[in-house]
C-alpha positions as CSV (number, residue, x, y, z in Angstrom):
1,X,55.8,177.6,66.1
2,X,54.4,175.4,63.3
3,X,51.3,176.2,61.3
4,X,48.2,174.1,61.6
5,X,45.4,173.0,59.3
6,X,42.9,175.6,58.2
7,X,39.6,174.1,59.2
8,X,36.4,174.7,57.1
9,X,33.1,174.5,58.9
10,X,32.0,172.2,60.5
11,X,35.4,170.4,60.9
12,X,36.9,172.7,63.6
13,X,38.5,170.5,66.3
14,X,36.5,172.4,69.0
15,X,33.2,171.0,67.6
16,X,34.3,167.7,66.2
17,X,33.6,164.3,67.8
18,X,37.1,162.8,67.0
19,X,40.4,164.6,66.5
20,X,44.0,163.6,66.1
21,X,47.2,165.6,65.7
22,X,50.5,164.0,64.8
23,X,53.7,165.6,63.8
24,X,57.3,164.6,63.2
25,X,60.6,166.3,62.3
26,X,62.0,164.9,59.1
27,X,65.7,165.1,58.0
28,X,64.7,165.7,54.4
29,X,63.8,168.7,52.3
30,X,60.1,169.7,52.1
31,X,59.9,168.9,48.4
32,X,60.9,165.3,49.0
33,X,58.1,164.9,51.6
34,X,55.6,166.7,49.3
35,X,56.3,164.3,46.4
36,X,55.5,161.3,48.6
37,X,52.3,162.9,49.8
38,X,50.8,163.8,46.5
39,X,51.7,160.5,44.8
40,X,48.6,159.0,46.4
41,X,48.4,155.8,44.4
42,X,51.8,154.8,45.6
43,X,51.4,155.6,49.3
44,X,51.6,151.9,49.9
45,X,55.2,151.9,48.8
46,X,56.2,153.3,52.2
47,X,52.9,152.8,54.2
48,X,51.5,149.4,53.2
49,X,48.1,150.0,54.9
50,X,47.2,152.5,52.2
51,X,47.3,150.0,49.3
52,X,43.9,150.6,47.7
53,X,44.1,154.2,46.5
54,X,42.7,155.1,43.1
55,X,42.6,158.6,41.5
56,X,39.2,158.9,39.8
57,X,39.7,162.2,37.9
58,X,42.7,161.2,35.8
59,X,45.5,163.3,37.4
60,X,48.8,161.4,38.0
61,X,49.1,163.0,41.4
62,X,46.9,164.8,43.9
63,X,46.1,168.4,43.0
64,X,43.3,170.9,43.9
65,X,39.9,169.3,43.1
66,X,41.3,165.7,42.6
67,X,38.7,163.1,43.4
68,X,39.9,159.7,44.6
69,X,38.9,156.6,46.4
70,X,40.6,154.5,49.1
71,X,39.9,151.6,51.4
72,X,41.2,152.3,54.9
73,X,41.0,149.5,57.5
74,X,38.3,147.8,55.4
75,X,36.1,150.8,54.8
76,X,35.8,152.2,51.2
77,X,35.7,156.0,51.0
78,X,35.5,158.8,48.4
79,X,37.6,161.9,48.9
80,X,38.3,165.3,47.2
81,X,41.3,167.5,47.6
82,X,40.1,170.9,49.0
83,X,43.4,172.7,49.8
84,X,46.6,172.6,47.8
85,X,49.5,174.9,48.4
86,X,52.5,173.5,46.5
87,X,55.1,172.0,48.9
88,X,53.3,173.3,52.0
89,X,49.7,172.5,52.6
90,X,47.5,169.6,51.4
91,X,44.0,168.7,52.7
92,X,41.0,166.6,51.7
93,X,37.5,165.9,52.8
94,X,36.1,162.3,53.1
95,X,32.8,160.5,52.9
96,X,32.4,156.8,53.7
97,X,30.8,154.8,51.0
98,X,27.3,153.5,51.8
99,X,27.1,155.4,55.1
100,X,23.5,156.5,55.5
101,X,24.4,158.9,58.3
102,X,26.6,160.9,55.9
103,X,29.5,161.0,58.4
104,X,32.5,162.9,57.2
105,X,36.1,163.7,57.9
106,X,38.7,166.3,57.1
107,X,42.4,165.5,56.9
108,X,45.1,168.1,56.4
109,X,48.9,168.1,56.2
110,X,51.2,171.0,56.8
111,X,54.9,171.0,55.9
112,X,57.1,173.6,57.6
113,X,60.8,174.0,56.5
114,X,63.4,173.7,59.3
115,X,67.2,174.0,59.5
116,X,67.6,170.2,59.2
117,X,64.8,169.5,56.8
118,X,61.1,170.0,57.7
119,X,58.4,169.4,60.2
120,X,55.3,167.4,59.0
121,X,52.1,167.9,60.8
122,X,48.9,165.8,60.3
123,X,45.5,166.7,61.7
124,X,42.2,165.1,61.2
125,X,38.7,165.6,62.5
126,X,35.7,163.3,62.1
127,X,32.0,164.0,62.4
128,X,28.9,161.8,62.6
129,X,27.6,158.5,64.0
130,X,29.7,156.2,61.8
131,X,33.0,157.6,63.1
132,X,31.7,157.8,66.6
133,X,30.9,154.2,66.5
134,X,33.9,152.8,64.7
135,X,36.7,155.0,66.0
136,X,35.1,156.4,69.1
137,X,33.4,153.5,70.9
138,X,35.0,150.4,69.2
139,X,38.6,151.6,68.7
140,X,39.4,154.6,70.9
141,X,42.7,156.2,69.9
142,X,42.9,154.3,66.6
143,X,43.0,157.4,64.5
144,X,46.0,158.8,66.3
145,X,47.8,155.4,66.2
146,X,47.1,155.0,62.4
147,X,48.4,158.5,61.6
148,X,51.4,158.1,63.9
149,X,52.5,155.1,61.9
150,X,51.8,157.0,58.7
151,X,53.9,160.1,59.6
152,X,56.8,157.9,60.9
153,X,56.7,155.8,57.7
154,X,56.6,159.0,55.6
155,X,59.6,160.3,57.4
156,X,61.6,157.2,56.9
157,X,60.8,157.1,53.2
158,X,61.7,160.8,52.7
159,X,65.0,160.5,54.6
160,X,65.9,157.4,52.5
161,X,65.1,159.2,49.3
162,X,67.0,162.3,50.3
163,X,70.0,160.2,51.3
164,X,70.1,158.6,47.9
165,X,69.9,161.9,46.2
166,X,72.8,163.3,48.2
167,X,75.0,160.4,47.6
168,X,74.3,160.6,43.8
169,X,74.5,156.8,43.6
170,X,72.3,154.4,41.7
171,X,69.4,156.9,41.6
172,X,71.4,158.9,39.0
173,X,71.2,156.1,36.5
174,X,71.0,157.4,32.9
175,X,71.0,154.3,30.6
176,X,68.3,151.7,30.7
177,X,70.8,149.1,31.9
178,X,71.8,151.3,34.8
179,X,68.1,151.8,35.6
180,X,67.6,148.0,35.8
181,X,70.6,147.7,38.1
182,X,69.0,150.4,40.3
183,X,65.8,148.3,40.4
184,X,67.8,145.3,41.6
185,X,69.8,147.4,44.1
186,X,66.5,148.7,45.5
187,X,65.0,145.3,45.8
188,X,68.1,143.9,47.6
189,X,68.1,146.9,50.0
190,X,64.4,146.5,50.7
191,X,64.0,150.1,49.4
192,X,60.6,150.4,47.6
193,X,61.3,153.9,46.3
194,X,64.7,152.9,44.8
195,X,63.2,149.7,43.3
196,X,60.3,151.4,41.6
197,X,61.5,154.9,40.6
198,X,62.3,153.7,37.1
199,X,59.0,151.8,36.6
200,X,56.0,153.3,34.9
201,X,53.4,153.1,37.8
202,X,50.5,153.4,35.4
203,X,51.4,151.0,32.6
204,X,53.7,148.4,34.2
205,X,52.8,144.8,33.2
206,X,54.2,141.9,35.2
207,X,54.7,138.5,33.5
208,X,56.3,136.7,36.4
209,X,53.6,134.3,37.3
210,X,54.6,134.3,41.0
211,X,54.0,138.1,41.4
212,X,50.9,140.2,41.5
213,X,50.5,142.5,38.5
214,X,51.7,146.1,38.5
215,X,53.9,148.1,40.8
216,X,51.7,147.0,43.7
217,X,52.9,143.4,43.3
218,X,56.5,144.4,43.5
219,X,55.8,146.7,46.5
220,X,54.1,143.9,48.3
221,X,56.9,141.5,47.6
222,X,59.5,143.9,49.0
223,X,57.5,144.8,52.1
224,X,56.5,141.2,52.9
225,X,59.8,139.3,52.1
226,X,62.6,138.5,54.6
227,X,65.7,140.6,53.7
228,X,67.7,137.4,52.9
229,X,65.1,136.6,50.2
230,X,65.6,139.9,48.5
231,X,69.3,139.6,47.7
232,X,70.3,139.3,44.0
233,X,73.6,139.8,42.3
234,X,73.5,140.7,38.6
235,X,76.1,138.7,36.7
236,X,75.4,139.9,33.1
237,X,73.3,142.7,31.7
238,X,72.9,143.9,28.1
239,X,70.5,146.0,26.0
240,X,68.8,145.4,22.7
241,X,66.6,148.3,21.7
242,X,63.9,148.8,24.3
243,X,64.8,145.6,26.1
244,X,67.4,145.0,28.9
245,X,68.3,141.3,29.7
246,X,69.9,140.3,32.9
247,X,71.3,137.1,34.4
248,X,71.5,137.1,38.2
249,X,72.1,134.8,41.1
250,X,70.7,134.9,44.7
251,X,68.2,133.2,46.9
252,X,64.5,133.6,46.3
253,X,61.7,131.1,46.9
254,X,64.0,128.2,46.5
255,X,65.4,129.5,43.3
256,X,69.0,130.7,42.8
257,X,69.6,131.5,39.1
258,X,67.5,134.1,37.3
259,X,67.0,135.6,33.9
260,X,64.9,138.8,33.5
261,X,63.7,140.9,30.6
262,X,62.7,144.5,31.1
263,X,61.0,146.5,28.4
264,X,61.3,150.3,28.4
265,X,59.2,153.0,26.9
266,X,59.9,156.7,27.4
267,X,62.7,155.9,29.9
268,X,60.6,153.8,32.2
269,X,60.0,150.0,32.6
270,X,56.6,149.1,31.2
271,X,56.9,145.3,31.1
272,X,58.8,142.5,32.9
273,X,59.4,138.8,32.4
274,X,61.2,136.6,34.9
275,X,62.6,133.0,34.7
276,X,64.4,131.1,37.4
277,X,65.9,127.7,38.4
278,X,67.5,126.1,41.4
279,X,71.3,126.1,41.8
280,X,73.4,123.0,41.2
281,X,77.0,122.0,41.8
282,X,79.6,122.6,39.0
283,X,79.1,120.3,36.0
284,X,81.5,117.6,34.8
285,X,83.6,120.2,33.1
286,X,83.7,122.4,36.2
287,X,81.4,125.1,35.0
288,X,78.6,126.6,37.1
289,X,75.3,128.1,35.8
290,X,76.6,131.6,36.0
291,X,80.4,131.6,35.5
292,X,82.2,132.6,32.3
293,X,82.5,136.0,30.5
294,X,80.3,138.7,32.0
295,X,80.7,141.6,29.6
296,X,79.4,141.6,26.0
297,X,82.0,142.3,23.3
298,X,80.5,145.4,21.8
299,X,82.9,145.1,18.8
300,X,80.9,142.1,17.6
301,X,78.2,142.4,15.0
302,X,75.0,142.1,17.1
303,X,72.5,141.6,14.3
304,X,74.7,139.0,12.5
305,X,75.1,137.1,15.7
306,X,71.3,137.2,16.4
307,X,70.7,135.9,12.9
308,X,73.1,133.0,13.4
309,X,71.6,132.0,16.8
310,X,68.0,132.3,15.5
311,X,68.8,130.1,12.5
312,X,70.5,127.6,14.7
313,X,67.7,127.5,17.2
314,X,65.0,127.2,14.5
315,X,66.9,124.4,12.7
316,X,68.1,122.4,15.6
317,X,65.6,122.9,18.4
318,X,62.3,123.8,16.7
319,X,62.6,121.8,13.5
320,X,64.7,119.1,15.0
321,X,67.3,118.7,12.2
322,X,70.2,117.5,14.3
323,X,72.3,116.7,11.3
324,X,73.2,120.3,10.9
325,X,74.6,120.8,14.4
326,X,78.3,120.8,13.2
327,X,77.8,123.8,10.9
328,X,77.0,126.1,13.9
329,X,80.1,125.2,16.0
330,X,83.9,125.4,15.5
331,X,84.9,121.7,15.6
332,X,84.1,120.2,19.0
333,X,84.4,123.5,20.9
334,X,81.3,124.3,23.0
335,X,81.5,125.5,26.6
336,X,78.4,124.4,28.5
337,X,77.0,125.6,31.8
338,X,74.0,123.3,32.3
339,X,74.2,121.1,35.4
340,X,75.6,117.6,35.0
341,X,77.0,117.9,31.5
342,X,80.4,118.0,29.9
343,X,81.8,120.4,27.4
344,X,82.0,119.6,23.7
345,X,79.7,119.4,20.6
346,X,79.8,115.6,20.6
347,X,78.6,115.5,24.2
348,X,76.0,118.0,23.4
349,X,74.6,115.9,20.5
350,X,74.4,112.8,22.7
351,X,72.6,114.7,25.5
352,X,70.2,116.3,23.0
353,X,69.1,113.0,21.6
354,X,68.0,112.0,25.0
355,X,66.3,115.3,25.8
356,X,64.1,115.5,22.7
357,X,62.3,112.3,23.7
358,X,60.5,114.2,26.4
359,X,60.3,117.7,25.1
360,X,59.2,120.0,22.2
361,X,60.1,123.6,21.4
362,X,57.3,125.2,19.4
363,X,57.8,128.9,19.2
364,X,60.6,131.5,19.7
365,X,59.3,134.5,21.6
366,X,62.4,136.6,22.1
367,X,65.8,136.9,20.3
368,X,67.7,139.7,22.0
369,X,71.4,140.4,21.9
370,X,74.3,142.8,22.3
371,X,77.7,142.1,20.8
372,X,78.6,138.5,21.2
373,X,75.7,137.7,23.6
374,X,72.4,136.4,22.2
375,X,69.4,135.6,24.4
376,X,66.5,133.4,23.4
377,X,63.2,132.6,25.2
378,X,60.9,130.0,23.6
379,X,57.7,128.2,24.4
380,X,57.3,124.4,24.3
381,X,56.6,121.5,26.6
382,X,58.4,119.0,28.8
383,X,56.8,115.7,29.5
384,X,53.6,117.1,28.1
385,X,53.6,120.1,30.5
386,X,53.8,123.7,29.3
387,X,57.4,124.9,29.5
388,X,59.6,127.9,28.6
389,X,63.1,127.4,27.4
390,X,65.7,130.0,28.3
391,X,69.1,130.2,26.6
392,X,72.0,132.6,26.5
393,X,74.6,132.1,23.8
394,X,78.0,133.6,23.2
395,X,79.0,133.7,19.6
396,X,82.7,133.8,18.5
397,X,83.8,134.3,14.9
398,X,80.4,133.3,13.6
399,X,80.1,130.1,15.6
400,X,78.4,129.3,18.9
401,X,81.0,129.0,21.6
402,X,79.2,129.0,24.9
403,X,75.7,128.5,26.4
404,X,73.9,129.1,29.6
405,X,70.2,128.3,30.3
406,X,67.5,126.1,31.6
407,X,63.9,125.0,31.0
408,X,61.2,126.1,33.4
409,X,57.8,124.6,33.7
410,X,54.8,127.0,33.8
411,X,52.9,126.8,37.1
412,X,49.3,125.6,37.1
413,X,46.9,128.4,36.1
414,X,45.4,128.4,39.6
415,X,48.8,129.2,41.1
416,X,49.5,132.2,38.9
417,X,49.2,135.6,40.6
418,X,48.5,137.4,37.3
419,X,46.9,136.5,34.0
420,X,49.5,138.1,31.7
421,X,51.3,134.9,30.6
422,X,54.8,133.9,31.3
423,X,55.9,134.6,27.7
């Protein structure tokens, strides 16, 4: 026999206008379910309808006395946690904002351990004219249906999280690079928990102009995207201090080749930049935009190689002194991965003379590297339109040996989903 909610007066079901009970057996430990329940600002990660929760009293999670707000099916509400028994019982009372009738509700959760995991029971009662009108007369049975979807979503999320913990797979990531790979793995699997567990939910800043800011934006993207639009394969990943740089390929919004930068602080991602382009056939030398060496040679001097590439970029691309190109290469050796080009320094020089007629590169924003890999992101313009220039170089014996990259025009300001800037 499972325990039920302890009802304060006047919320007893016997005297309440509206009442709903929902319960479900969950194949996951009670502590896994509990963590999902008290992490209120991230309820939408598994139950998208609860996407406007805000803790008002500063706690990272619900605890006794926590005050918070939420918008449920269009109605803004204020709530306070009134019962909190760690891992077992959680309840809150609710007042609807702007309701002159002072209608109120009480929602409790009870978690009971079982041989296979736990049972989760949800009970809510509602009092007053507002709830009688909205959920009694206009939408009879809506409270039960809403909570049934909630408990089922909670069960699925808990079972997914528990399964990952048992397998000890990507969720056990220790290095920042492994954590980034876990994020990509979670996105590809459509698993919001896996995709966001290494992201700082309070401080995360999104620079991808096509994504809403914060963890909420990533959660919405995962929940709303077809599975085939989530698949990405990481080709290269390396770390420079708090930054992890990745190059990936996949299929997302008409784009196929991706560079991403993740910034870490205290073990969690706090900032993200993303750049992408469309795929193209192999170029005239047979190279694609992603083939070539995938692992950085850690025996190489990272700081020396970063200095070489920065000097090259500032001299050749920012200042435009093309006469010095030969000093940064070994003879005519240069492997190129841009579409439609041919290997070789002489071919590069001829292509560059054509390119500079329609472009400018004004400012380097990132120089990041590990071993023989050096990544550069810069701001400029292409045909008078704001543009970012993304380049990954491989340095060999002090000379540039290989290059991947592309330009990407900034979308019009009105099409950006956040205001953080692409670079």
